[in-house]
N, C-alpha and C positions, 0 to 999 in steps of 0.2 A: 489350591487344588481340591477337588471333590472326589470322594470315594465313589466308584461306579456302582457299588452294590447298596450301600446304605445312605448315600448322598450326604455324608458328613464332611464338613470342611476341615481340612487339616493343612498344616504348613510343613512341608517336607524338610526344610532347613532349620526348623526351630525345635526347642525342647518342649515336651509335654509332661506336665506334672501328674503323677498318679497318686491320689490321696488314699489314706488308709480307710479300710471298711471293716465293719464287724463281720466276722466269718461264723462265729458260734458263741453263744453264751450258755453256760451249763454250770453245774456244781461239780466239785472235785470228788471223784469216787475213791474209795479205799483209804481215805485220809487217816483213819484210826489204825490201819494195819501197817502203815509205813512210817516214815520219820516225821510226819506232820505234827505229832504231839511234842516232839523235841524242839521244833522251831516255831510253834504256834505263837508264842509271845513276841517273835520278831516279825511276823507277817503284818502287813498293813494294806489298806486299800491302795491300789496303784502299784504294788510291788510287782516287778517283772519276774516271771517264771520261765522255765525252759521246757521244751518238749523233746522226747526221745522215743522213737519208734522201737518196738520190741517184736520183730517178726518171728522170733523163735520162742516167744512166750507160750508155754504148754497149754494155757487156759484160753488164750485168744491170740491168734497170729496177727490180728490187726491192733493189738494193744499199743497205746501211746501213753508212756509214763510222763509225769509232770515233776519237775525238779525245782527246788529252791536252792540256789547255789549248787552244791554237789550232793544234795540230799533228796532222795526220792520221797515225795510227799503224797503220792497217789497217782491216779490215772484219769484220763478223759473217759467218761462213761461209755460202756460198750455200744450203746445205741447211737452214739455220736462219733465214734472213732474211725469209721470206714473212710470218709473223705480225707481225714488228716493222715491216716496210714497210707492212702494212695499217693498223696502229695509227698510223703516221706520216701516212698519207693521210687519216685521220679526225681528225687533230689531237691525238692522245693520246700522242705520243712523250714528252712531259714527265712522264708518269706512271711512266716507267721510270728506274731508277737503275742505273748500270753500275759495277762495281767489279772490281779486279784480285784474283784469288783464288789465282793461281799464278805464280811466276816461276822458270823453270828455264833458266838461261843455257847449260847444257851440252846441251840438247835441240835438235832440229831447229827452225829458226825458226818453223815453223807450230805448234809445240807449246811454245814458250817462255813465252807469256803466256796464262794461263787467266782467263776472265771469268765473272762471275755477273751476270745481269741480274735485277733484282728490281722488283716493283711498289713504288712509294714508299709510305711510311707516309702514309695519307690523314689530313688534318685531320678532326676529328670532323665527321660529316655529319649534318645535320638533314634528315630525310625530310619535306619539306613536303607531299608527296602523301599521306602517312599521315594528316595532319590532315584531309584532305578525305574520307577513307573513312567 
């Protein structure tokens, strides 16, 4: 079958794999103000972290905190947090995976931890609507 708009071929009765893609790369903000120093020795490149939106944050209603296990270690920088905050408001925060990609202990604390946020590998998706076309 071919899409009438973009002329892409697709197969309505088959599964389509959605690969992960890099959504954002940035440094972790506020690392020295939160629990980052307590867990610094446990962090490694490739360590998975977790995001939590903070819409009631008095300093930034679009704030997105970054957690290692249950310890807040900082934030996504303000200049990058708007699209992630919007995804959180729509309930899509779980589609993002956050990983440490840089550890530089001799740098300024705002540049010690580098993050990459990726869209997660989606399970194969069956396009039910394609069957109705």
